[in-house]
C-alpha positions as CSV (number, residue, x, y, z in Angstrom):
1,X,30.7,-91.4,56.5
2,X,33.2,-88.9,55.6
3,X,32.4,-85.8,53.7
4,X,34.4,-84.7,50.5
5,X,34.7,-81.0,51.8
6,X,35.9,-80.0,48.3
7,X,32.9,-81.2,46.4
8,X,30.7,-79.2,49.4
9,X,32.4,-76.2,48.4
10,X,32.0,-76.8,44.7
11,X,28.3,-77.3,44.9
12,X,27.8,-74.3,47.4
13,X,29.4,-71.9,44.8
14,X,27.2,-73.4,41.9
15,X,23.9,-72.7,43.7
16,X,25.1,-69.1,44.4
17,X,25.9,-68.6,41.0
18,X,22.7,-69.8,39.9
19,X,20.7,-67.8,42.3
20,X,22.8,-64.9,41.3
21,X,21.8,-65.5,37.8
22,X,18.3,-65.8,38.5
23,X,18.2,-62.7,40.6
24,X,19.9,-60.4,37.7
25,X,17.2,-61.7,35.2
26,X,14.3,-60.9,37.3
27,X,15.7,-57.5,37.8
28,X,16.3,-56.7,34.2
29,X,13.0,-58.1,33.3
30,X,11.0,-55.9,35.7
31,X,13.2,-52.8,34.5
32,X,12.9,-53.4,30.9
33,X,9.0,-52.4,30.7
34,X,9.9,-49.2,32.4
35,X,12.2,-48.4,30.1
36,X,10.5,-49.2,27.0
37,X,7.8,-47.1,28.5
38,X,10.1,-44.4,29.0
39,X,11.5,-44.6,25.6
40,X,7.9,-44.8,24.1
41,X,6.7,-41.8,26.1
42,X,10.1,-40.0,25.0
43,X,9.3,-40.6,21.3
44,X,5.3,-39.7,21.6
45,X,6.5,-36.6,23.0
46,X,9.0,-35.7,20.6
47,X,6.3,-37.1,17.9
48,X,3.6,-34.6,19.2
49,X,5.8,-31.7,19.3
50,X,6.9,-32.3,15.7
51,X,3.3,-32.3,14.7
52,X,2.4,-29.1,16.7
53,X,5.5,-27.3,15.4
54,X,4.2,-28.7,11.7
55,X,0.5,-27.8,12.4
56,X,1.6,-24.1,13.6
57,X,3.9,-23.5,10.4
58,X,1.1,-24.7,8.3
59,X,-1.0,-22.3,9.9
60,X,1.1,-19.6,9.6
61,X,1.8,-20.0,6.0
62,X,-1.6,-20.2,5.3
63,X,-2.3,-16.6,7.4
64,X,0.5,-14.9,5.8
65,X,-0.7,-15.8,1.9
66,X,-4.0,-14.6,3.0
67,X,-2.6,-11.4,4.4
68,X,-0.6,-10.8,1.4
69,X,-3.3,-11.6,-1.2
70,X,-6.4,-9.5,0.6
71,X,-7.2,-5.9,-0.7
72,X,-8.2,-3.6,1.6
73,X,-11.1,-1.5,0.6
74,X,-11.0,1.9,1.5
75,X,-14.7,3.8,2.1
76,X,-13.8,6.7,4.7
77,X,-13.0,10.0,3.0
78,X,-11.5,11.7,6.1
79,X,-8.7,13.9,5.5
80,X,-5.1,11.9,6.2
81,X,-3.1,14.9,7.1
82,X,-2.7,17.0,10.1
83,X,-3.9,19.9,8.4
84,X,-6.7,21.7,10.6
85,X,-10.4,21.8,9.2
86,X,-10.4,25.6,9.5
87,X,-7.3,25.9,7.5
88,X,-8.5,23.4,4.9
89,X,-11.7,25.0,4.6
90,X,-9.6,28.3,3.9
91,X,-7.5,26.8,1.4
92,X,-10.2,25.2,-0.7
93,X,-12.0,28.5,-0.7
94,X,-8.7,30.3,-1.8
95,X,-8.4,28.1,-4.5
96,X,-11.8,28.4,-6.1
97,X,-13.2,24.5,-5.2
98,X,-16.7,24.1,-4.5
99,X,-17.5,20.6,-3.6
100,X,-17.8,19.5,-0.3
101,X,-14.4,19.8,1.9
102,X,-14.2,15.9,2.3
103,X,-13.8,15.2,-1.2
104,X,-10.8,17.1,-1.0
105,X,-6.9,16.7,0.5
106,X,-4.6,19.5,0.7
107,X,-1.2,19.1,-1.3
108,X,1.8,21.1,-1.9
109,X,2.0,22.5,-5.6
110,X,4.8,25.0,-7.1
111,X,6.9,26.9,-4.7
112,X,5.4,25.1,-2.0
113,X,1.9,26.6,-2.5
114,X,-0.8,24.5,-0.9
115,X,-3.6,23.7,-3.2
116,X,-6.7,21.4,-2.8
117,X,-7.1,18.7,-5.0
118,X,-9.9,15.5,-5.5
119,X,-8.8,12.6,-3.2
120,X,-7.4,9.5,-5.2
121,X,-9.6,7.5,-2.9
122,X,-12.6,9.4,-3.9
123,X,-11.6,9.2,-7.5
124,X,-11.2,5.6,-7.6
125,X,-14.5,5.1,-5.4
126,X,-16.6,7.2,-8.0
127,X,-14.8,5.3,-11.4
128,X,-15.5,1.8,-9.5
129,X,-19.1,2.6,-8.5
130,X,-19.7,4.0,-12.0
131,X,-18.3,1.1,-13.7
132,X,-20.7,-1.2,-12.0
133,X,-23.8,0.5,-12.6
134,X,-22.6,2.3,-16.1
135,X,-24.6,5.4,-14.5
136,X,-23.6,8.7,-12.5
137,X,-24.5,8.1,-8.8
138,X,-25.0,10.1,-5.9
139,X,-22.1,10.7,-3.6
140,X,-24.4,8.7,-1.0
141,X,-24.4,5.4,-2.8
142,X,-20.6,5.2,-3.2
143,X,-19.7,3.5,-0.3
144,X,-22.5,0.7,-0.2
145,X,-21.5,-0.2,-3.8
146,X,-18.0,-0.6,-3.0
147,X,-18.3,-2.9,0.2
148,X,-20.6,-5.0,-1.8
149,X,-19.2,-5.3,-5.1
150,X,-15.5,-4.9,-5.2
151,X,-13.1,-7.4,-5.1
152,X,-11.5,-8.6,-2.4
153,X,-8.2,-10.3,-3.6
154,X,-5.4,-9.3,-5.5
155,X,-5.0,-10.1,-9.2
156,X,-6.2,-9.3,-12.4
157,X,-10.3,-9.1,-12.4
158,X,-12.2,-8.2,-15.1
159,X,-16.0,-6.8,-15.6
160,X,-18.3,-9.9,-16.8
161,X,-19.4,-7.9,-20.1
162,X,-15.7,-7.2,-20.8
163,X,-14.0,-11.0,-20.3
164,X,-14.6,-12.8,-23.5
165,X,-12.9,-9.2,-25.4
166,X,-10.4,-9.3,-22.8
167,X,-9.3,-12.8,-23.5
168,X,-9.1,-12.0,-27.1
169,X,-7.1,-8.9,-26.6
170,X,-4.2,-10.7,-24.5
171,X,-4.3,-14.0,-27.1
172,X,-3.0,-11.3,-29.4
173,X,0.3,-11.0,-27.9
174,X,0.9,-13.9,-25.5
175,X,1.9,-17.5,-25.8
176,X,0.5,-18.8,-22.8
177,X,-3.6,-19.6,-22.7
178,X,-5.8,-18.0,-20.2
179,X,-9.4,-18.3,-18.7
180,X,-11.4,-16.1,-16.2
181,X,-12.7,-18.3,-13.4
182,X,-16.1,-17.8,-11.6
183,X,-15.1,-14.9,-9.5
184,X,-13.7,-13.0,-12.3
185,X,-10.1,-13.5,-12.1
186,X,-7.6,-14.1,-14.7
187,X,-5.9,-17.3,-14.5
188,X,-3.2,-18.8,-16.6
189,X,-4.8,-22.2,-18.3
190,X,-1.7,-23.6,-19.9
191,X,1.7,-22.1,-19.3
192,X,3.9,-22.7,-22.4
193,X,7.1,-20.9,-23.9
194,X,6.3,-17.7,-22.2
195,X,7.3,-14.2,-23.7
196,X,7.9,-10.9,-21.9
197,X,4.0,-10.5,-21.6
198,X,3.1,-13.9,-20.3
199,X,5.9,-13.3,-17.5
200,X,4.3,-9.7,-16.7
201,X,0.6,-11.3,-16.7
202,X,1.8,-14.0,-14.2
203,X,3.8,-11.6,-12.1
204,X,0.8,-9.6,-11.5
205,X,-1.6,-12.7,-11.0
206,X,0.8,-13.9,-8.0
207,X,1.6,-10.4,-6.7
208,X,-0.2,-8.4,-4.3
209,X,-1.9,-5.5,-6.1
210,X,-5.2,-5.6,-7.8
211,X,-6.0,-4.4,-11.5
212,X,-9.7,-4.0,-12.4
213,X,-10.4,-4.2,-16.3
214,X,-13.4,-3.0,-18.0
215,X,-13.2,-2.2,-22.0
216,X,-15.3,0.8,-22.0
217,X,-14.7,4.4,-23.2
218,X,-16.5,5.9,-20.8
219,X,-15.7,6.5,-17.1
220,X,-16.9,8.6,-14.3
221,X,-15.2,11.2,-12.4
222,X,-15.4,13.8,-10.0
223,X,-15.2,17.5,-11.0
224,X,-12.0,19.2,-9.6
225,X,-13.7,22.6,-9.1
226,X,-17.5,21.7,-8.2
227,X,-17.2,18.3,-6.8
228,X,-20.0,16.9,-9.4
229,X,-19.8,13.3,-10.4
230,X,-19.5,13.2,-14.3
231,X,-19.5,10.7,-16.9
232,X,-16.5,11.0,-18.9
233,X,-15.7,9.5,-22.8
234,X,-11.9,9.6,-23.2
235,X,-12.2,8.5,-26.6
236,X,-14.2,11.2,-27.9
237,X,-11.6,13.5,-26.1
238,X,-8.5,11.7,-27.8
239,X,-9.3,8.8,-30.1
240,X,-5.7,7.6,-29.8
241,X,-6.0,7.2,-26.0
242,X,-5.9,3.5,-25.3
243,X,-6.8,3.9,-21.8
244,X,-7.9,5.9,-18.6
245,X,-6.8,4.6,-15.1
246,X,-7.7,5.5,-11.3
247,X,-5.1,4.6,-8.6
248,X,-5.6,4.3,-4.9
249,X,-3.0,2.3,-3.2
250,X,-2.5,-1.1,-4.2
251,X,-5.7,-1.0,-6.3
252,X,-6.0,0.3,-9.7
253,X,-9.3,0.4,-12.3
254,X,-8.3,0.7,-16.3
255,X,-10.7,1.4,-18.5
256,X,-9.9,0.1,-21.8
257,X,-10.7,2.2,-25.1
258,X,-13.8,0.5,-27.1
259,X,-11.9,1.8,-30.2
260,X,-14.8,2.7,-31.9
261,X,-13.4,4.1,-35.0
262,X,-10.4,1.5,-35.0
263,X,-7.9,4.0,-35.2
264,X,-5.7,1.5,-33.0
265,X,-5.0,-2.3,-33.3
266,X,-5.9,-4.5,-30.7
267,X,-2.1,-5.3,-30.2
268,X,-1.3,-1.7,-29.5
269,X,-4.2,-1.2,-27.1
270,X,-3.2,-4.4,-25.2
271,X,0.5,-3.6,-25.1
272,X,0.0,-0.3,-23.6
273,X,-2.2,-1.9,-21.1
274,X,0.3,-4.7,-19.9
275,X,3.0,-2.1,-19.8
276,X,0.7,-0.1,-17.1
277,X,0.9,-3.2,-15.1
């Protein structure tokens, strides 16, 4: 029997091609899971990194907001300047001041003459403690009252006894609606057709300073000479005075006149207070 060589060659070629196709398919099948695993792993890593970045950004944002809003409460009355205690005592005595030395700070007056004056932080502390207790307090009581009762965040904080009256005051000059939350802070309830006073109030509510409000003509002060803590009725001294305030850094206490003799309109009073913001 004679073999057809041409047919044999064709058959062998076809077999080789089939084998090659099978081998290629097998190799591709084995490689695909690895590629998919690598791709999935890469995508998962990217998603995790993105998630971590978002989480970190969120945490940073929250921390920043807390830092911006929180108010530092100062209880220390230590002297901030570099002047020696001996020199400070000498200046206090020369200027006729009789209070404890830690109540005073040394400043330069006219012609660069050094003078002793009550620290703003002490004035603020006395005013706040007196406002909370409605009476003259001892020096030793001040720090404890400040730490336990002082508002911790920026905004406009109103003493509970003055809240309803203060809302009436601001409604006389504003267009937005306001409320006071459970922590004593003024909030915008319904913002519409804002006028200049609304915009100013919103700026303070969202700002980084604290304004404490009390509708009372009686405030509490430290006598410059004796260092004694006293109650002081500014309306008795001047019935046209709309407020008395005490400031320490980014904190301010505003005592609004009770206007007992109705010498002033509510509008006049609250406009002058908002201008102080």
